[in-house]
C-alpha positions in Angstrom: 36.8 -11.3 -2.2 34.4 -9.2 -4.3 31.3 -7.3 -3.4 29.1 -6.7 -6.5 26.5 -4.0 -7.1 24.2 -4.1 -10.2 21.7 -1.4 -11.3 19.4 -2.7 -14.0 16.8 -0.4 -15.6 14.8 -0.2 -18.8 17.7 0.7 -21.1 21.1 -0.1 -19.6 22.4 -2.4 -16.8 25.5 -1.2 -14.9 27.9 -3.5 -13.0 30.4 -2.5 -10.3 32.7 -4.9 -8.4 34.6 -3.8 -5.3 37.6 -5.9 -4.2 37.6 -6.0 -0.4 41.0 -5.0 1.0 42.5 -3.4 -2.0 39.6 -1.1 -2.9 40.1 -1.9 -6.6 36.9 -1.3 -8.7 35.9 -2.9 -12.0 32.9 -2.0 -14.0 30.8 -3.2 -16.9 27.8 -1.9 -18.9 25.4 -3.9 -21.0 22.0 -3.2 -22.6 19.0 -4.2 -20.6 16.7 -6.9 -21.8 13.1 -5.8 -21.0 11.5 -8.9 -22.4 13.5 -11.0 -20.0 15.0 -8.6 -17.4 17.1 -11.2 -15.6 19.3 -11.8 -18.7 21.0 -8.4 -18.5 22.6 -8.8 -15.0 23.8 -12.2 -16.0 25.4 -10.8 -19.1 27.1 -8.1 -17.1 28.5 -10.6 -14.7 29.9 -12.7 -17.6 31.3 -9.6 -19.3 33.1 -8.5 -16.2 35.1 -11.8 -16.1 34.9 -12.1 -12.3 35.8 -15.4 -10.7 32.6 -17.0 -9.2 34.4 -18.3 -6.2 35.6 -14.8 -5.3 32.1 -13.2 -5.0 31.2 -12.5 -1.4 27.7 -11.1 -2.2 25.6 -9.4 -4.9 23.1 -6.6 -4.4 20.9 -5.5 -7.3 18.9 -2.4 -7.5 16.2 -2.2 -10.2 13.6 0.1 -11.7 11.8 -2.8 -13.3 8.8 -2.4 -10.9 8.9 1.4 -11.2 8.8 1.3 -14.9 6.1 -1.3 -15.0 3.9 1.0 -12.9 4.7 4.1 -14.9 4.2 2.4 -18.2 1.2 0.4 -17.0 2.8 -2.8 -18.2 2.0 -5.0 -15.2 -0.8 -7.5 -14.7 -4.5 -6.7 -15.1 -5.7 -6.9 -11.5 -9.0 -8.4 -10.2 -9.8 -6.9 -6.8 -11.7 -8.7 -4.1 -13.1 -6.7 -1.1 -15.7 -7.2 1.6 -19.2 -6.7 0.1 -20.3 -3.2 0.7 -16.7 -1.8 0.9 -15.3 -3.2 -2.4 -15.2 0.3 -4.0 -12.6 1.6 -1.6 -9.7 1.8 -4.2 -12.0 3.4 -6.8 -13.5 6.0 -4.5 -10.1 6.7 -2.7 -10.3 9.3 0.0 -12.7 12.1 0.8 -9.8 14.5 1.4 -7.4 15.4 -1.4 -4.5 17.8 -2.1 -6.7 20.4 -3.8 -9.7 20.5 -1.6 -11.6 23.1 -3.5 -10.8 22.0 -7.0 -13.5 19.7 -8.3 -11.4 19.0 -11.5 -8.5 17.6 -9.4 -7.5 14.3 -11.1 -7.5 11.4 -8.7 -4.5 9.0 -8.9 -4.9 5.8 -10.9 -6.6 3.2 -8.8 -4.7 0.4 -10.5 -7.9 -1.5 -11.1 -11.0 -1.0 -13.3 -14.4 -0.9 -11.7 -15.6 -3.8 -13.7 -12.8 -5.9 -12.2 -14.0 -5.3 -8.6 -15.8 -8.1 -6.7 -17.6 -7.8 -3.4 -17.5 -11.1 -1.5 -20.0 -11.8 1.3 -18.1 -12.1 4.6 -17.6 -9.8 7.6 -15.4 -9.5 10.7 -15.7 -6.9 13.4 -12.9 -4.8 14.7 -11.8 -7.5 17.1 -11.7 -10.2 14.5 -14.9 -11.9 15.5 -16.9 -13.4 12.6 -20.1 -11.5 11.9 -20.8 -13.1 8.5 -19.0 -16.4 7.8 -17.3 -17.0 4.5 -18.8 -20.1 3.0 -18.0 -22.5 0.2 -20.8 -21.2 -2.0 -19.4 -17.7 -1.9 -15.9 -19.0 -2.7 -17.3 -20.8 -5.8 -19.1 -17.6 -6.8 -15.8 -15.7 -6.6 -14.1 -18.5 -8.5 -16.7 -18.5 -11.3 -16.4 -14.7 -11.6 -12.7 -14.8 -11.9 -12.8 -17.7 -14.3 -15.0 -15.7 -16.7 -12.5 -12.9 -16.8 -9.5 -15.2 -17.3 -11.4 -17.1 -20.1 -12.4 -13.8 -21.7 -8.8 -13.0 -22.5 -6.4 -15.9 -22.0 -3.5 -13.9 -23.4 -3.7 -11.2 -20.6 -1.5 -11.4 -17.6 -4.0 -11.6 -14.7 -3.5 -11.2 -11.0 -5.8 -11.0 -7.9 -5.6 -8.6 -5.0 -7.6 -9.5 -1.9 -8.4 -6.9 0.8 -11.0 -7.8 3.4 -12.2 -5.7 6.4 -10.1 -6.3 9.5 -8.0 -9.0 7.9 -5.0 -7.5 9.7 -6.7 -8.6 12.9 -7.8 -12.0 11.8 -6.6 -13.2 8.3 -8.6 -16.5 8.3 -11.0 -15.4 5.5 -8.2 -14.0 3.3 -6.2 -17.1 3.8 -9.2 -19.2 2.8 -9.6 -17.1 -0.4 -5.9 -17.4 -1.2 -6.0 -21.2 -0.7 -9.1 -21.6 -2.9 -7.7 -19.5 -5.7 -4.3 -21.2 -5.6 -6.1 -24.6 -5.9 -8.5 -23.6 -8.6 -6.1 -21.4 -10.6 -2.5 -22.7 -10.2 0.1 -20.1 -11.2 -2.3 -17.1 -10.8 -0.6 -14.4 -8.7 -2.6 -13.6 -5.6 -1.8 -10.8 -3.2 -3.4 -10.8 0.3 -3.6 -7.6 2.2 -2.7 -9.1 5.6 0.6 -10.2 4.2 1.3 -7.1 2.0 0.1 -4.3 4.3 -1.3 -5.4 7.7 -2.5 -2.0 8.6 -5.8 -0.2 9.1 -7.4 2.3 6.6 -9.0 0.6 3.6 -7.8 2.8 0.8 -4.1 2.6 1.7 -4.3 -1.1 2.2 -6.2 -1.6 -1.1 -3.8 0.6 -3.1 -0.8 -1.2 -1.7 -2.2 -4.7 -2.3 -3.3 -3.8 -5.8 0.2 -2.5 -6.7 1.7 -5.6 -5.2 -0.5 -7.8 -7.4 0.2 -5.6 -10.4 4.0 -6.3 -10.3 3.9 -9.7 -8.6 4.7 -11.9 -11.6 7.3 -9.6 -13.2 9.3 -9.3 -9.9 8.7 -12.9 -8.9 10.0 -14.1 -12.3 12.9 -11.7 -12.2 14.1 -12.7 -8.7 13.5 -16.4 -9.2 15.4 -16.6 -12.5 18.3 -14.5 -11.2 18.7 -16.7 -8.1 18.6 -19.9 -10.1 21.0 -18.8 -12.9 23.5 -17.0 -10.7 23.7 -20.2 -8.6 24.4 -22.1 -11.9 27.4 -19.8 -12.5 29.0 -21.2 -9.4 28.4 -18.0 -7.3 27.6 -19.1 -3.7 27.5 -15.7 -2.1 24.0 -14.3 -1.1 22.0 -12.5 -3.8 19.6 -9.8 -2.7 17.5 -7.0 -4.3 17.4 -3.5 -2.8 14.1 -2.5 -1.3 12.5 0.9 -1.4 13.7 1.7 2.1 17.3 0.9 1.2 17.2 -2.6 2.9 17.6 -5.9 1.2 15.3 -8.8 0.2 16.5 -12.2 -0.8 16.1 -12.4 -4.6 14.4 -15.8 -4.6 11.7 -14.5 -2.2 11.2 -11.1 -3.9 7.9 -12.2 -5.4 6.3 -12.7 -1.9 6.0 -8.9 -1.4 7.2 -7.2 -4.6 5.6 -3.8 -3.6 8.6 -3.4 -1.2 10.8 -3.1 -4.3 8.7 -0.5 -6.1 11.3 2.2 -5.6 14.3 -0.1 -5.5 16.4 1.7 -8.1 15.4 5.1 -6.9 16.6 4.3 -3.4 20.0 3.2 -4.5 20.6 6.4 -6.4 19.6 8.7 -3.6 21.7 6.7 -1.0 24.7 7.1 -3.2 23.9 10.8 -3.7 23.8 11.3 0.0 27.2 9.7 0.5 28.7 12.0 -2.3 27.0 15.1 -0.8 28.4 14.4 2.7 31.9 13.8 1.3 32.2 16.5 -1.3 29.4 19.1 -1.0 29.0 19.9 2.7 26.0 17.6 2.9 23.8 19.4 0.4 22.9 18.4 -3.2 20.3 17.4 -5.7 20.6 14.0 -7.4 19.4 13.3 -10.9 19.1 9.6 -11.9 18.1 9.5 -15.5 17.4 6.4 -17.5 15.7 5.5 -20.7 12.3 5.2 -19.1 12.2 7.3 -16.0 14.1 10.2 -14.4 14.3 10.5 -10.6 15.2 13.6 -8.6 16.3 13.5 -4.9 17.2 16.3 -2.5 20.0 16.0 0.0 19.8 18.7 2.7 22.2 18.8 5.6 23.4 15.3 4.9 19.9 13.8 4.9 17.3 12.8 2.3 14.8 15.4 1.2 11.0 15.0 1.0 8.7 14.2 -1.8 7.1 17.1 -3.7 3.6 18.0 -2.3 2.2 17.8 -5.9 3.3 14.3 -6.6 0.3 12.2 -7.6 1.6 9.0 -9.3 4.3 6.7 -8.0 4.8 8.8 -4.8 1.1 9.4 -4.2 0.1 8.8 -0.6 -1.8 5.6 -0.4 1.0 3.0 -0.6 1.9 1.6 2.8 4.9 -0.6 3.5 5.4 -2.8 6.7 5.6 -0.7 9.9 8.8 -0.3 11.9 9.3 0.8 15.5 9.6 4.6 16.0 10.7 4.2 19.6 12.5 1.6 21.6 12.7 1.6 25.4 11.4 5.1 25.5 14.0 6.5 23.1 13.5 7.6 19.5 15.0 5.3 16.9 16.9 8.1 15.2 17.7 6.3 11.9 14.0 5.5 11.5 12.9 9.0 12.3 15.3 10.4 9.7 13.7 8.3 7.1 10.2 9.2 8.2 10.8 12.9 8.2 12.8 12.8 5.0 9.8 11.3 3.2 7.2 13.6 4.7 5.9 16.5 2.6 6.3 19.1 5.3 9.0 17.8 7.7 9.8 21.2 9.3 6.2 22.0 10.3 5.0 18.6 11.3 7.9 17.5 13.6 6.1 19.1 16.5 2.9 17.1 15.8 4.9 13.8 15.7 6.7 14.7 18.9 3.4 15.6 20.7 1.8 12.4 19.4 4.6 10.2 20.7 4.6 12.1 24.0 0.9 11.5 24.5 1.2 7.9 23.5 4.0 7.3 25.9 2.1 9.0 28.7 -1.0 6.9 27.8 1.0 3.8 27.9 2.3 4.5 31.4 -1.2 5.3 32.6 -2.7 2.2 30.9 -0.1 0.0 32.6 -0.9 1.6 35.9 -4.6 1.0 35.5 -4.1 -2.6 34.4 -1.8 -3.2 37.4 -4.4 -1.8 39.8 -7.6 -3.4 38.3 -6.3 -6.5 36.6 -6.6 -7.2 32.8 -10.0 -8.9 33.0 -11.5 -6.0 34.9 -10.0 -3.5 32.6 -11.5 -5.3 29.5 -14.9 -5.4 31.2 -14.7 -1.6 31.8 -13.8 -1.0 28.2 -16.7 -3.1 27.0 -19.0 -1.2 29.4 -17.9 2.1 28.0 -18.8 0.9 24.5 -22.2 -0.3 25.7 -22.8 3.0 27.5 -22.1 4.9 24.3 -24.5 2.7 22.4 -27.2 3.1 25.1 -26.7 6.9 25.0 -27.1 7.0 21.2 -30.3 4.9 21.4 -31.8 7.2 24.0 -31.1 10.2 21.7 -32.7 8.3 18.8 -35.9 7.7 20.8 -36.3 11.5 21.1 -36.9 11.6 17.3 -40.5 10.9 16.3 -41.0 7.7 14.4 -41.4 8.2 10.6 -39.6 8.6 7.4 -37.5 11.7 6.8 -36.4 12.7 3.2 -33.9 15.1 1.8 -32.4 15.8 -1.6 -29.5 17.9 -2.9 -27.1 17.9 -5.9 -23.7 18.8 -7.2 -23.8 21.0 -10.4 -20.9 19.0 -11.9 -18.1 16.7 -10.7 -15.3 18.5 -12.5 -15.3 16.0 -15.4 -18.9 15.9 -16.7 -21.1 19.0 -16.7 -24.3 17.6 -15.3 -26.2 17.4 -12.0 -25.4 14.7 -9.6 -28.3 14.1 -7.2 -28.0 13.0 -3.6 -31.2 11.5 -2.2 -31.6 10.3 1.4 -34.4 8.6 3.3 -34.0 8.1 7.1 -36.3 5.6 8.6 -36.7 6.0 12.4 -38.5 3.5 14.5 -38.1 3.5 18.3 -34.3 3.3 18.9 -33.3 2.2 15.4 -32.4 4.2 12.4 -32.0 3.0 8.8 -30.4 5.5 6.3 -31.3 4.7 2.7 -29.1 6.3 0.0 -30.2 4.0 -2.8 -32.0 6.8 -4.6 -28.7 8.7 -5.2 -27.0 8.8 -8.5 -24.2 6.3 -9.2 -20.5 7.1 -8.6 -19.2 10.0 -10.5 -16.0 10.0 -12.6 -14.8 13.1 -10.8 -13.5 13.3 -7.2 -16.8 13.9 -5.4 -17.5 10.3 -4.3 -17.4 9.6 -0.6 -15.9 6.5 1.1 -18.0 4.1 3.2 -16.3 5.2 6.4 -17.0 8.8 5.8 -20.6 8.1 4.9 -21.1 6.0 8.0 -19.6 8.7 10.2 -21.9 11.3 8.6 -24.9 9.1 9.3 -23.9 8.7 12.9 -23.3 12.4 13.4 -26.8 13.1 12.0 -28.5 10.9 14.5 -28.6 13.6 17.2 -31.8 14.7 15.6 -30.7 18.2 14.7 -31.0 17.6 11.0 -34.3 15.7 11.1 -37.8 16.9 11.2 
């Protein structure tokens, strides 16, 4: 029986077959076919002359997704977010690698501002509906998308949907996905609760946009391969290597293609680690150079190295892949931790933070279980709700200490690091009894440089200012 590995990139496609039992290896090399990437692996299989019935399994690693992202040759993405927070991918984060450099270039958002749509709907943090998503709003979204699709029929379009708290309750995202699928058959749509069911809007939006960007190219690649390899008479499983070194069924690769973004890179580093362990005392540097991209990996003490702290493109923090358990039955999952620490920018200095965090969470879990056992789950939930209500009541009492009226303030940035002009920030705070309305509408529009502030950070600043110390 044969186990086959194929690495297909932008220039060449390499084939290796290992005969189980004898260890005999056969190889083949063919040019890649960028216009139809699935053709090259099939050509390599045919050139190798392997007997289809002898194939036990095939694993393919590919830089197709990586190259599409680097060369910006994926789909043009239309982004849909909850109205009021739809600019999350464009604004990104308030913190950045060079905190005091106003000219620091933000990573590419993957979407243009004019392709952003804010849809009226809202859930709270528990998944309760605050503003329902209605049919009129769905039609408004559909009409907006239709105008873009009609404006350039030759463009490869895709949609990324990322709604607030969809990872708690995905009903609104599912409704949007169903509506778009019915109105625009064949249009790739990525939903954040499927791609990255995590909190933090920027990370979730960046991951979902990237997924939509490469959805068609990876979906077509995996689907065509699965179909045509089956037609060759090969019955063994066909899988694509994921960014974490795992496997995804080729036919289903288009369901979450972002998981294959670093597919080819992962295979090269895994092979490099094996070589370093066997022949270089566990230490080495891998260089995987192709016609489109070159990838460098560090193997230290037999383990993967970390990403460079200055990386701002493919490896830029922001992408998030499905979570895995860090602990099981009170013990660290060592293999998972090795991967986590190997891909952290400062593994040596942050291990203590991780260890302390897990220790505190473990202690909190024990204490939480003890309290629930003593009080009962219903009573515990009532107490938690009471604490939230107490916090709100305390805040309202503090607001009442501020005299009713309108308080105004203004300031400005001298430049944003991109354009040399003043950016004005104007704020009006309306206080009436125990209610506060903060009006920032008089401020200048978003800047091109990295001085914009996220919705979450703005809300937090407003809440912090409500103690009255900055008013009057």
